[in-house]
Backbone as a printed PyTorch tensor [residue, N CA C, xyz], in Angstrom:
tensor([[[ -1.7550,  -5.9670,  75.8510],
         [ -1.4890,  -5.7450,  74.5140],
         [ -0.4550,  -4.6750,  74.3520]],

        [[  0.4980,  -4.8840,  73.1880],
         [  1.3560,  -4.0500,  73.4050],
         [  1.1730,  -2.9930,  72.6460]],

        [[  1.5950,  -1.6720,  72.3410],
         [  0.9890,  -0.7100,  71.1000],
         [  2.2670,  -0.6230,  70.2700]],

        [[  2.0400,   0.7890,  69.8270],
         [  2.8000,   1.2840,  68.9580],
         [  4.4030,   1.6410,  69.2040]],

        [[  3.9950,   2.2170,  70.6970],
         [  5.4330,   2.6180,  71.2000],
         [  6.8890,   1.4860,  71.7890]],

        [[  5.8830,   0.1930,  71.6200],
         [  6.8740,  -0.7740,  71.6170],
         [  7.6240,  -1.4810,  70.6920]],

        [[  7.5310,  -0.6320,  69.3380],
         [  8.1450,  -1.2500,  68.4890],
         [  8.8480,  -0.1220,  67.5220]],

        [[  8.8190,   1.1910,  68.4180],
         [  9.4190,   2.2550,  67.5470],
         [ 11.1330,   2.7120,  67.6480]],

        [[ 11.3110,   1.9740,  68.6530],
         [ 12.9110,   1.6120,  68.4310],
         [ 13.6170,   0.0910,  67.8220]],

        [[ 12.4780,  -0.0960,  67.4170],
         [ 12.8940,  -1.4880,  66.8180],
         [ 12.9250,  -1.7500,  65.4190]],

        [[ 14.2820,  -1.2850,  65.1810],
         [ 14.7520,  -1.2670,  63.5100],
         [ 14.3130,  -2.3290,  62.3270]],

        [[ 14.2300,  -3.2350,  62.6740],
         [ 13.5870,  -4.5210,  61.8900],
         [ 12.4280,  -4.2380,  61.4300]],

        [[ 11.5550,  -3.8550,  62.5480],
         [ 10.3980,  -3.9410,  62.5280],
         [  9.3210,  -3.0220,  61.3450]],

        [[  9.8170,  -1.7050,  61.7350],
         [  9.3110,  -0.5340,  60.8430],
         [  8.4200,  -0.6500,  60.1320]],

        [[  7.3810,  -0.2530,  61.2040],
         [  5.8400,  -0.6570,  60.8520],
         [  5.7170,   1.1750,  61.0780]],

        [[  4.5580,   1.8540,  60.2940],
         [  3.7990,   3.3580,  60.7950],
         [  2.8540,   3.1080,  60.6440]],

        [[  1.8960,   3.4640,  61.9650],
         [  0.3130,   3.5670,  62.0110],
         [  0.0080,   4.5510,  61.3340]],

        [[ -0.9640,   4.6530,  60.0440],
         [ -1.1340,   5.8890,  59.5260],
         [ -2.3630,   6.2790,  59.9090]],

        [[ -3.7950,   5.5290,  60.2520],
         [ -4.9130,   6.0180,  60.9880],
         [ -5.0650,   4.6240,  62.0370]],

        [[ -6.1790,   5.1110,  62.5150],
         [ -6.5300,   3.8720,  64.1080],
         [ -6.2000,   2.7940,  63.5520]],

        [[ -6.5610,   2.4340,  62.4870],
         [ -7.0040,   1.0640,  61.6880],
         [ -6.0390,   0.5270,  61.0780]],

        [[ -5.5300,   1.3380,  60.3900],
         [ -4.0950,   0.8970,  58.8320],
         [ -2.7400,   1.1730,  59.5740]],

        [[ -2.0640,   0.4830,  59.1940],
         [ -0.3160,  -0.0310,  59.4810],
         [ -0.2500,  -0.0380,  57.9710]],

        [[  1.1180,   0.3580,  57.6920],
         [  1.7810,   0.1330,  56.6670],
         [  3.5160,  -0.1120,  56.9100]],

        [[  4.0500,  -0.4860,  56.4390],
         [  5.5390,  -1.3970,  56.7180],
         [  6.2320,  -1.4420,  55.3850]],

        [[  7.2850,  -1.9400,  55.7630],
         [  8.3390,  -3.0510,  54.7280],
         [  8.0240,  -4.6930,  55.2350]],

        [[  8.5790,  -5.2060,  54.2140],
         [  7.9880,  -6.5070,  54.3680],
         [  9.4760,  -7.4750,  54.3420]],

        [[ 10.3750,  -6.6950,  54.5780],
         [ 12.0100,  -7.1560,  54.2960],
         [ 12.2770,  -8.0990,  55.7170]],

        [[ 11.5850,  -7.2710,  56.7030],
         [ 12.0270,  -8.2380,  57.9850],
         [ 11.4550,  -9.5660,  58.6950]],

        [[ 10.8770,  -9.6220,  57.3610],
         [  9.7410, -10.5360,  57.7250],
         [  9.9480, -12.0970,  56.7130]],

        [[ 11.7020, -11.6860,  55.9490],
         [ 12.4440, -12.8510,  55.8910],
         [ 12.7790, -13.7100,  56.9080]],

        [[ 13.2340, -12.9990,  57.9310],
         [ 14.3120, -13.5330,  58.7380],
         [ 13.4580, -13.7590,  60.2870]],

        [[ 12.2990, -13.6570,  60.5430],
         [ 11.6910, -13.9030,  61.7890],
         [  9.6490, -13.9400,  61.5630]],

        [[  9.3870, -14.2010,  62.3090],
         [  7.9280, -14.4550,  62.0750],
         [  7.2560, -13.2370,  62.4540]],

        [[  6.6780, -12.6640,  61.9040],
         [  5.8060, -11.3570,  62.7630],
         [  4.3810, -11.8080,  62.7590]],

        [[  3.8190, -12.2610,  63.0690],
         [  2.4390, -12.6750,  63.1550],
         [  2.1610, -12.3840,  64.7340]],

        [[  2.8120, -12.7770,  65.3170],
         [  2.1550, -12.2890,  66.9080],
         [  2.5470, -11.0260,  67.0400]],

        [[  3.4970, -10.4350,  66.9830],
         [  3.6600,  -8.7340,  66.4330],
         [  2.6240,  -8.3640,  66.5270]],

        [[  1.9260,  -8.3280,  65.0770],
         [  0.8550,  -7.8230,  64.4660],
         [ -0.5160,  -8.3500,  65.2040]],

        [[ -0.3700,  -8.9800,  65.9030],
         [ -1.9600,  -9.7020,  66.5190],
         [ -1.8930,  -9.0250,  68.1400]],

        [[ -0.8910,  -8.6380,  68.2990],
         [ -0.3940,  -7.8630,  69.9800],
         [ -1.2540,  -6.8090,  69.2140]],

        [[ -0.8970,  -6.3170,  68.3800],
         [ -1.0600,  -4.7160,  67.8650],
         [ -2.9600,  -4.4360,  67.4840]],

        [[ -3.3960,  -5.8500,  67.3020],
         [ -4.6920,  -5.6980,  67.1240],
         [ -5.0350,  -5.9620,  65.6420]],

        [[ -3.9260,  -6.4350,  64.9090],
         [ -3.9690,  -6.3970,  63.4620],
         [ -4.6960,  -7.5950,  62.9810]],

        [[ -5.9040,  -8.0270,  62.1800],
         [ -6.5970,  -9.1450,  62.0310],
         [ -6.1120,  -9.4400,  60.1620]],

        [[ -6.2690,  -8.2690,  59.6280],
         [ -5.8080,  -8.3950,  58.2820],
         [ -4.8790,  -7.5680,  57.2400]],

        [[ -4.2040,  -8.3220,  56.3080],
         [ -3.4600,  -8.2830,  55.8890],
         [ -3.2040,  -7.6620,  54.3220]],

        [[ -2.4330,  -7.4110,  53.5840],
         [ -2.7250,  -6.8470,  52.5290],
         [ -1.3410,  -6.8150,  51.8420]],

        [[ -0.9690,  -7.9340,  51.0390],
         [ -0.1060,  -8.0240,  50.4510],
         [  0.5620,  -7.6620,  48.9240]],

        [[  0.9060,  -6.6690,  49.1550],
         [  1.4190,  -6.0940,  47.4540],
         [  2.2960,  -6.6550,  46.5230]],

        [[  3.2390,  -7.8460,  47.4320],
         [  4.6410,  -8.1930,  46.4030],
         [  3.9970,  -9.6660,  45.8540]],

        [[  4.3800,  -9.8760,  44.8790],
         [  4.6790, -10.8630,  43.7820],
         [  5.4570, -12.2140,  44.5080]],

        [[  6.4290, -11.8820,  45.0580],
         [  7.7290, -12.4210,  45.3070],
         [  7.5280, -13.4010,  46.7100]],

        [[  6.7360, -12.9800,  47.4870],
         [  6.6500, -13.7140,  48.8990],
         [  5.4460, -13.6290,  49.7100]],

        [[  4.7570, -14.6590,  49.9740],
         [  3.6670, -14.8810,  50.4240],
         [  3.4300, -15.5280,  51.6590]],

        [[  2.7270, -15.1480,  52.8310],
         [  3.0250, -15.0400,  54.0110],
         [  1.1770, -15.4280,  54.4500]],

        [[  1.5230, -16.0610,  55.2830],
         [ -0.1360, -15.8910,  56.2450],
         [ -0.2900, -15.4380,  57.6110]],

        [[ -1.0670, -14.2160,  57.1800],
         [ -1.1780, -13.5600,  58.5620],
         [ -2.3530, -13.5250,  59.1630]],

        [[ -2.4840, -12.5880,  60.0340],
         [ -3.5590, -12.5720,  60.8750],
         [ -4.7390, -11.4210,  60.2260]],

        [[ -9.9060,  -5.6250,  63.8940],
         [-10.3030,  -5.1300,  62.6250],
         [ -9.4840,  -4.0970,  62.3910]],

        [[ -7.9320,  -4.5980,  62.3600],
         [ -6.8530,  -3.3460,  61.7610],
         [ -6.3760,  -4.3290,  60.7170]],

        [[ -5.7860,  -3.5850,  59.9410],
         [ -5.2740,  -3.8690,  58.4610],
         [ -3.7440,  -3.4600,  58.4140]],

        [[ -2.7600,  -4.6450,  57.9340],
         [ -1.7010,  -4.7080,  57.4730],
         [ -1.3300,  -4.5530,  55.9500]],

        [[ -0.6050,  -3.5140,  55.6880],
         [ -0.5200,  -3.1170,  54.1810],
         [  0.9290,  -3.0190,  53.8490]],

        [[  1.3530,  -3.8150,  53.2460],
         [  2.8770,  -3.6440,  52.7060],
         [  3.1360,  -4.2470,  51.2460]],

        [[  4.5560,  -3.7190,  51.0890],
         [  4.6080,  -4.3070,  50.0450],
         [  6.5860,  -4.4930,  50.0350]],

        [[  7.5120,  -4.5070,  48.8230],
         [  8.5440,  -4.9240,  49.3940],
         [  8.9750,  -3.8120,  50.6740]],

        [[  9.0460,  -2.7200,  50.1770],
         [ 10.1290,  -1.6670,  51.2760],
         [  8.9050,  -0.5660,  51.8920]],

        [[  7.8250,  -0.6270,  51.4280],
         [  6.4090,   0.1290,  52.3100],
         [  6.7560,   1.4970,  52.0760]],

        [[  7.6650,   1.8730,  50.7600],
         [  7.6330,   3.1630,  50.2570],
         [  6.6850,   3.5390,  49.0360]],

        [[  6.0890,   2.6480,  48.1340],
         [  5.6560,   3.3060,  46.8350],
         [  4.5930,   2.6260,  46.4330]],

        [[  4.2570,   1.3820,  46.7360],
         [  3.2430,   0.5000,  46.0280],
         [  1.7460,   0.4540,  47.0920]],

        [[  2.5000,   0.2800,  48.2620],
         [  1.4030,  -0.0780,  49.4160],
         [  0.8190,   1.4900,  49.9320]],

        [[  1.7110,   2.4160,  50.2100],
         [  1.3860,   3.9220,  50.1300],
         [  0.2530,   4.2540,  49.3490]],

        [[  0.3840,   3.7830,  48.0830],
         [ -0.2860,   4.7210,  46.7790],
         [ -2.0930,   3.9180,  47.0230]],

        [[ -1.8610,   2.5790,  47.4330],
         [ -2.8240,   1.6670,  47.9150],
         [ -3.9530,   2.8110,  49.0830]],

        [[ -2.8710,   2.8380,  50.6640],
         [ -3.5850,   3.5870,  51.7860],
         [ -4.3010,   4.9340,  50.9680]],

        [[ -3.2590,   5.3270,  50.2410],
         [ -3.9330,   7.4210,  49.6970],
         [ -4.9920,   6.7630,  49.3470]],

        [[ -5.1980,   5.3830,  48.2710],
         [ -6.5400,   5.6190,  47.6090],
         [ -7.4820,   5.0170,  48.6200]],

        [[ -7.3760,   4.4540,  49.5710],
         [ -7.9700,   4.0860,  50.7210],
         [ -8.6940,   5.5720,  51.2950]],

        [[ -8.0020,   6.3460,  51.6410],
         [ -8.1910,   7.3530,  52.3580],
         [ -9.0340,   8.6090,  51.7310]],

        [[ -8.3850,   8.6020,  50.0970],
         [ -9.1850,   9.2250,  49.0990],
         [-10.8800,   8.9100,  49.1110]],

        [[-10.6360,   7.7160,  49.2430],
         [-12.3810,   7.2500,  49.2270],
         [-13.2210,   7.2820,  50.5840]],

        [[-12.2310,   7.4570,  51.8010],
         [-12.9870,   8.1720,  52.9250],
         [-12.8890,   9.7430,  52.7220]],

        [[-12.7890,  10.5010,  52.1970],
         [-13.2000,  11.9570,  51.8490],
         [-11.8750,  12.9350,  51.8860]],

        [[-10.7570,  12.1940,  51.9280],
         [ -9.3890,  13.1350,  51.5990],
         [ -9.2040,  13.2730,  50.6020]],

        [[ -8.7940,  14.3500,  50.1390],
         [ -7.9300,  15.2880,  48.7120],
         [ -6.7470,  13.9540,  48.3540]],

        [[ -5.7590,  14.2190,  47.4510],
         [ -4.6930,  13.3530,  47.3240],
         [ -3.8080,  14.4080,  47.9370]],

        [[ -3.8410,  15.3010,  48.0230],
         [ -2.7170,  15.9300,  48.9500],
         [ -2.6740,  15.4830,  50.3250]],

        [[ -3.9930,  15.2280,  50.6000],
         [ -4.3480,  14.9910,  52.3040],
         [ -4.2120,  13.5370,  52.9050]],

        [[ -4.4440,  13.1790,  51.7900],
         [ -4.2900,  11.3670,  51.7230],
         [ -2.3590,  11.2450,  51.9050]],

        [[ -2.0000,  11.7940,  50.9210],
         [ -0.6840,  11.5450,  50.7990],
         [  0.2660,  12.0040,  52.1670]],

        [[ -0.3510,  13.2240,  52.9400],
         [  0.3250,  13.9540,  53.4640],
         [  0.1180,  13.2380,  54.9430]],

        [[ -1.0490,  12.9950,  55.0990],
         [ -1.4730,  11.4900,  56.2250],
         [ -0.4970,  10.7250,  56.2220]],

        [[ -0.2630,   9.9060,  55.4150],
         [  0.7830,   9.0190,  55.0040],
         [  2.1420,   9.4720,  55.7300]],

        [[  2.4590,  10.6200,  54.9410],
         [  3.8750,  11.3370,  55.1560],
         [  4.5100,  11.0000,  56.7300]],

        [[  3.3900,  11.7090,  57.1490],
         [  3.2180,  11.9350,  58.5070],
         [  3.4780,  11.0260,  59.4810]],

        [[  3.2750,  10.1230,  59.2880],
         [  3.2850,   8.4650,  60.1120],
         [  4.7720,   7.8990,  59.1090]],

        [[  5.2640,   7.8830,  57.9850],
         [  5.8780,   7.3750,  57.5850],
         [  6.9480,   8.2500,  56.1900]],

        [[  7.1600,   9.0610,  56.7820],
         [  8.4280,  10.2870,  55.7920],
         [  8.6270,   9.7530,  55.1860]],

        [[  9.3270,   8.6290,  54.9240],
         [ 10.0940,   7.9450,  53.6260],
         [  9.3530,   7.2950,  52.3150]],

        [[  8.1530,   7.1040,  52.6130],
         [  7.4890,   6.8710,  51.1290],
         [  7.7720,   8.0460,  50.3280]],

        [[  7.8320,   7.6920,  49.0570],
         [  7.6510,   8.2490,  47.7660],
         [  7.6080,   8.1240,  46.8520]],

        [[  6.1350,   9.0260,  46.3370],
         [  5.1300,   7.9570,  45.1690],
         [  5.8610,   8.8600,  43.7070]],

        [[  5.5780,   7.3010,  42.8260],
         [  6.1930,   8.1890,  41.2430],
         [  5.0950,   9.0000,  41.2760]],

        [[  5.4000,   9.8500,  39.5350],
         [  4.5170,  10.7360,  39.1270],
         [  3.2980,   9.4120,  38.6460]],

        [[  3.4780,   8.8150,  37.9450],
         [  2.4190,   7.5280,  37.5550],
         [  1.4190,   7.1630,  38.3360]],

        [[  1.8070,   7.0520,  39.6480],
         [  1.2320,   6.7070,  41.0510],
         [  0.3820,   8.1010,  41.4190]],

        [[  0.6230,   9.3740,  41.5550],
         [  0.2630,  10.0990,  42.1750],
         [ -1.3640,  10.6130,  40.7480]],

        [[ -0.8730,  10.8550,  39.5460],
         [ -1.9880,  10.6630,  38.6340],
         [ -2.6000,   9.4440,  38.7700]],

        [[ -2.4660,   8.1560,  39.3110],
         [ -3.6370,   7.2960,  39.3220],
         [ -4.6980,   7.7300,  40.6130]],

        [[ -3.9610,   8.3350,  41.3660],
         [ -4.6670,   8.7370,  42.8060],
         [ -5.3530,   9.9840,  42.4560]],

        [[ -5.0750,  11.2670,  41.6210],
         [ -5.8510,  11.9970,  40.9170],
         [ -7.1030,  11.8330,  40.2060]],

        [[ -6.7310,  10.7180,  39.4280],
         [ -8.2500,   9.9960,  38.3830],
         [ -9.2020,   9.1400,  39.4420]],

        [[ -8.5700,   8.5610,  40.3490],
         [ -9.3020,   8.0440,  41.6440],
         [-10.0650,   9.1510,  42.0550]],

        [[ -9.3840,   9.9590,  42.4230],
         [-10.1750,  11.1270,  43.5010],
         [-11.0980,  11.6150,  42.3950]],

        [[-10.6770,  12.1460,  41.1380],
         [-11.9740,  12.6020,  40.2200],
         [-12.9700,  11.4770,  39.9190]],

        [[-12.8950,  10.2980,  40.1440],
         [-13.8380,   9.8380,  39.6780],
         [-14.8360,   9.5880,  40.9730]],

        [[-14.0800,   9.6100,  42.2040],
         [-15.3330,   9.5520,  43.1530],
         [-16.0030,  10.8470,  43.3250]],

        [[-15.3640,  11.9430,  43.2230],
         [-16.0640,  13.1000,  43.0870],
         [-16.5500,  13.1610,  41.8390]],

        [[-17.0410,  12.7210,  41.0190],
         [-17.9280,  13.3030,  39.6970],
         [-19.1970,  13.7050,  40.0230]]])
């Protein structure tokens, strides 16, 4: 079975492991090559696709992506981490530690704050 280390120097794959079971990445590489086998090799069996433009069929790890993996998908992963007990800052910092290029918009951060408040009422 392949590991994350097998893909750390692969510029097209651009995959970040956020937790033991959650990966985040861009989907741009997948327009030119199939990524299914690589994901299966990493143990990924579910995909959350936040794109409207591109549909692909993929394979108890979860792969979350949007077009670049910088805004929409990190927001969703942060919401998940918040639901698991992290604060907004902890969730965003966890993702940034694995994927420093993320940049959430103010509206996304405000939505995460509301999500956090709702969970902790």
